[in-house]
C-alpha positions as CSV (number, residue, x, y, z in Angstrom):
1,M,-2.9,5.1,12.6
2,K,-3.6,8.5,11.2
3,K,-1.2,10.9,9.5
4,I,-1.5,14.1,7.5
5,I,0.7,14.2,4.4
6,K,0.6,17.2,2.0
7,G,-2.8,18.3,3.4
8,K,-4.4,14.8,3.1
9,I,-5.5,12.6,6.0
10,Y,-4.4,9.0,5.7
11,N,-6.2,6.7,8.1
12,T,-5.6,3.0,8.4
13,E,-9.0,2.5,10.0
14,K,-11.0,4.0,7.1
15,A,-8.9,2.8,4.1
16,E,-9.1,-0.6,2.3
17,V,-6.3,-3.1,2.8
18,I,-4.9,-3.9,-0.6
19,S,-2.0,-6.2,0.4
20,Q,0.1,-7.1,3.4
21,W,3.6,-8.6,3.8
22,K,4.9,-10.0,7.1
23,G,8.5,-10.5,7.9
24,H,10.2,-11.6,11.1
25,D,9.8,-8.3,12.9
26,E,8.2,-6.2,10.2
27,T,4.7,-5.8,8.7
28,I,4.0,-3.7,5.6
29,T,0.4,-3.1,4.6
30,I,-0.7,-1.3,1.5
31,Y,-3.9,0.7,1.7
32,R,-6.2,2.6,-0.7
33,T,-8.4,5.4,0.5
34,E,-12.0,6.0,-0.5
35,K,-10.7,8.7,-2.9
36,G,-8.2,6.3,-4.6
37,N,-5.0,7.4,-2.9
38,F,-2.5,4.8,-1.9
39,F,-0.3,4.6,1.2
40,R,1.8,2.1,3.1
41,H,1.8,1.4,6.8
42,I,5.0,-0.1,8.2
43,V,5.3,-1.6,11.6
44,Y,8.7,-2.4,12.8
45,K,8.4,-3.0,16.5
46,P,8.3,-0.6,18.3
47,V,8.3,1.9,15.4
48,E,5.3,2.7,13.1
49,A,5.5,4.8,9.9
50,L,3.0,5.8,7.2
51,H,4.0,7.0,3.7
52,E,2.0,8.0,0.7
53,M,2.6,6.0,-2.5
54,T,2.0,6.7,-6.2
55,E,0.1,4.2,-8.3
56,N,3.4,3.2,-10.0
57,E,5.0,2.6,-6.6
58,V,2.1,0.4,-5.6
59,L,2.3,-1.5,-8.9
60,E,6.1,-2.1,-8.4
61,W,5.6,-3.2,-4.8
62,L,2.7,-5.5,-5.6
63,A,4.6,-7.1,-8.6
64,K,7.3,-8.2,-6.1
65,H,5.0,-9.2,-3.2
66,D,1.5,-10.1,-4.4
67,L,1.1,-11.2,-8.1
68,E,-2.6,-11.9,-7.8
69,K,-3.4,-8.4,-6.5
70,T,-1.2,-6.9,-9.2
71,L,-3.2,-8.6,-11.9
72,E,-6.5,-7.7,-10.2
73,L,-5.7,-4.0,-9.9
74,F,-3.3,-3.2,-12.7
75,S,-3.8,-5.7,-15.6
76,H,-4.9,-2.8,-17.7
77,K,-1.4,-1.3,-17.3
78,L,0.5,-4.5,-18.2
79,E,1.0,-6.2,-21.5
80,E,1.8,-9.7,-22.6
81,A,5.5,-10.5,-23.2
């Protein structure tokens, strides 16, 4: 899926998959573009949507859904308790 948001082309076929969550009827995939921009692709049959995400939004989403990827990508932003 491709979408233009604020003058930038977001393309699921060219971006790197960072993480994916699958529910009963819904799939959410987080991507990172070659230029380091993040976006999420939501598929909720039969609807698809694509939304840009800030780095902080990705960090919050990953912290809830993918701890390993959170530590891999954002350990420099986290501190020990």
